[in-house]
N, C-alpha and C positions, 0 to 999 in steps of 0.2 A: 364594650368597656376597652379591650386591648387595643382595638382600632384607634380610639381616642387618644390613649396613652402613647401609641406609636407615632400618632401625628404630632403630638405634643413634643416628642423627643426629636423628631425629624425637624420639626419648625425651629426648636431650640439650636439644633445643629447648624441648620442654615442661616440662622440669625449670627451666631458665633462666627461662621465662615466669612459672612459678609462684613461683620464688624472687623475682624481680623484683615481681611482684604482692604477694606475702606481705609483703615488705619495705616496700612503699610502704603497704601497710594498716597496718602495724605503726606506721610512722612517723605516719600520721594519727591513730591510736587513742592513741598517746603524747602528741601535741600537744593532742588533745582533753581528755585527763585532765589536763594542765598547766592549759589553759584553765579547765576546770571546777573544779579545786582553787583556782586563783586567785579565780574568782567566788565560790566558797562561803567562802573566808578573809574576804571583804569583807561578807559578810551576817551581822549580828549575831544573828539569830534561828536560825541553824543551829547545833544543839548538837554538843558533842564526840561524843556518842553517834551522831548522825546521819552525821557525818564518818566515824566509825569503821565504820559500816554501809556506807556507800558505798565506803570503802577496801577493806573485805572483798569486796564485789561485784567490784570492779575486780581484784583480786587473783585471785579464782576465774576471772574472764574472761582473765586473762593466762596462768593455768596451763591453762586448756583450750585457749588459742591455741598454747602450747608443745607440749601433747600432740598436737594436730592436726599441727603442722609435723613432729614426730618421726615420726608415723604415716606422713605422705606421704613423708618422707625415706627411711624403711624401705622403703615400698613401690617407690619409685624404685629403691632398691639391690637389692632382689629381682629386679625386672625386669631390671636391668642384668646381674646374676648369670646369670639365665636366657638372655640373649642371649649372653653369654660361653661358655655351655656349647655352644651350637649351632656 
């Protein structure tokens, strides 16, 4: 019984650490995107097509980031379910 409780606490700690780290990383990426967009808006030689290409890349990165977060959350949920069964 104590082993299961310890595993639940350790899992909770790991989930909290992941969530906090992921949120911090997301904030840094969002701020970097705003900074780069502001910089690109001031450059007259950057075309609309170039900006669109960059935005497409940013959108793909955000989708990959969201997919990764979903996969990790699902994994934590499955492990929690396993611990509840014991």
